Structures are given as C-alpha cells and as structure tokens.
C-alpha positions, 0 to 999 in steps of 0.5 A, spaced: 374 781 604 378 775 604 374 771 599 375 777 594 382 777 594 383 770 594 379 769 587 382 767 581 384 773 576 382 769 570 375 768 573 369 773 571 365 771 577 363 766 582 357 764 585 357 764 592 354 759 596 355 756 604 361 761 604 362 762 612 360 769 615 357 771 608 350 771 611 352 774 617 355 780 613 348 780 609 343 780 615 339 785 618 344 786 623 349 788 619 345 792 613 340 796 618 334 798 614 337 798 607 333 791 605 328 791 611 324 785 611 328 782 606 334 776 606 340 775 602 338 769 597 343 769 592 351 772 592 356 773 586 362 776 586 364 779 580 372 780 578 373 784 571 381 784 571 386 784 565 385 776 565 378 776 565 375 782 562 368 781 559 363 786 557 355 784 558 349 787 553 343 790 555 339 785 559 334 784 565 336 779 570 330 774 570 333 767 574 333 765 581 337 760 585 334 755 588 335 748 593 332 743 588 328 742 582 320 741 583 315 743 578 311 749 580 306 752 575 309 759 572 316 756 574 321 755 568 325 754 564 331 751 568 338 752 568 345 750 572 350 756 573 356 753 576 353 747 579 347 751 582 340 750 580 336 756 577 329 758 574 326 763 571 320 765 576 313 769 574 316 776 573 312 779 579 317 775 584 323 779 580 319 785 581 319 784 589 326 783 589 332 788 590 339 787 588 345 790 592 352 792 589 358 792 594 364 795 590 371 793 593 375 797 588 374 804 585 369 804 579 371 810 575 369 811 568 374 807 564 373 801 569 367 798 566 361 801 571 354 798 571 350 801 566 342 802 567 336 805 564 333 809 569 326 807 569 326 801 566 324 796 572 317 799 572 316 796 565 315 789 567 318 783 563 321 786 557 322 782 551 329 781 548 328 784 541 325 790 545 331 792 550 335 796 545 328 801 544 327 801 552 334 803 553 333 809 547 327 811 550 329 811 557 337 813 556 342 811 560 346 812 567 353 810 569 353 808 576 360 810 578 363 808 585 368 808 590 371 803 594 366 801 599 360 804 596 353 801 595 348 801 590 341 798 591 337 798 586 330 794 583 332 787 581 329 788 574 332 794 571 335 793 564 343 794 565 349 792 561 356 793 563 362 794 558 369 791 558 374 795 562 379 799 559 383 801 565 389 796 568 386 795 574 380 790 577 373 791 578 371 787 584 363 787 585 359 783 590 352 783 587 347 780 592 339 779 591 334 780 596 327 777 596 322 778 602 317 773 599 317 765 600 317 761 594 311 756 592 311 750 596 316 744 594 321 750 592 326 754 597 331 759 595 338 757 595 340 763 600 348 765 601 
C-alpha cells in the first residue's frame, strides 16, 4: 500500500479520510462477506517504529468520526482528533460495530501486538476505573500476525498495546465498520 510506505516514521498514526481508492479497497466487492451489511466509517493507519514507539493502556474505543456537529440526545462529549470531529455515541451503536486490522508488517511477540481481554466486548460500556478488574477476570490474549493477516473483532473489546521491543516497523490499517445510519443531523465521516 503506497500510502503506508509514505507515512513519516515519527508519527504514531494518521486518520485517513478522502484517500483516493481507499473506499473501494474496503468496500464489499473487495472484502466479500467479512463485514456483510456494513460500510467503512473510519480508518486509521498506525505505524510503530523506532521513531514513534508508544504504548497504549487498556481501553475501549468509544468515539466515532462524523461530518459535522449536531446536538443529538445521547451523543457527547465531542472532540477533535487530527482535525476530524469525533463524538461518543450511545454505547449500543459501538456494540453493533466491527473493527478490522490489516497487518502490513509482521507482528511477532516483540513488535507490539494487539492485546485483548477475550469476552470483554459482551460487558457493555466499562468504566475506566473497572478496566483492570475486567482484564484480570477475562484474561489476556496476544494477537500475533504475519504480513497480510486480517483480524476482525467487536469494536467494544477491551484492548491495549505495549511499546515495541523490536527494531522494525509495525504498520496496521485499522478500519471501523458500521451497519446503522446515524440519527437525523449526524452523518458518518466515512473513509
């Protein structure tokens, strides 16, 4: 993927929007039944490298990217990430979403694989103060991958990532998919 090769190595990740060809690459014709009835609504290219090597603690993804701000009951708080408007929707919307990770580099144990708490996606919105207890109860799984592997999971799963201890890059294209339309006044930003 040319876009991945052109990312500056000092940036942790970039939210992708209006990238030529990306919507087609992630559409039903290309992905078949993996995300049947859903469309890509947000894409982020993560790039861990020696110049941008971070860790991310245990959390649930809770925001969506939208085209414009519109006050709708149950949606908020609002934030801006890399110039794109995000909002926390009612959690039932997050529970209906799926997240796909397309691995552009190998992700062995020393290259900061995604860590998940299996089954945590079934627990609803988990207060941050309870995340450690949930991880303790659910356990931890390490999501190793080879170049080209695709992981698909329920968006609300509790997950984390350590800093890489290897010298290579770990590029992952992460795409959120949704099948629901948003309430009147709100539109998915899309890819």
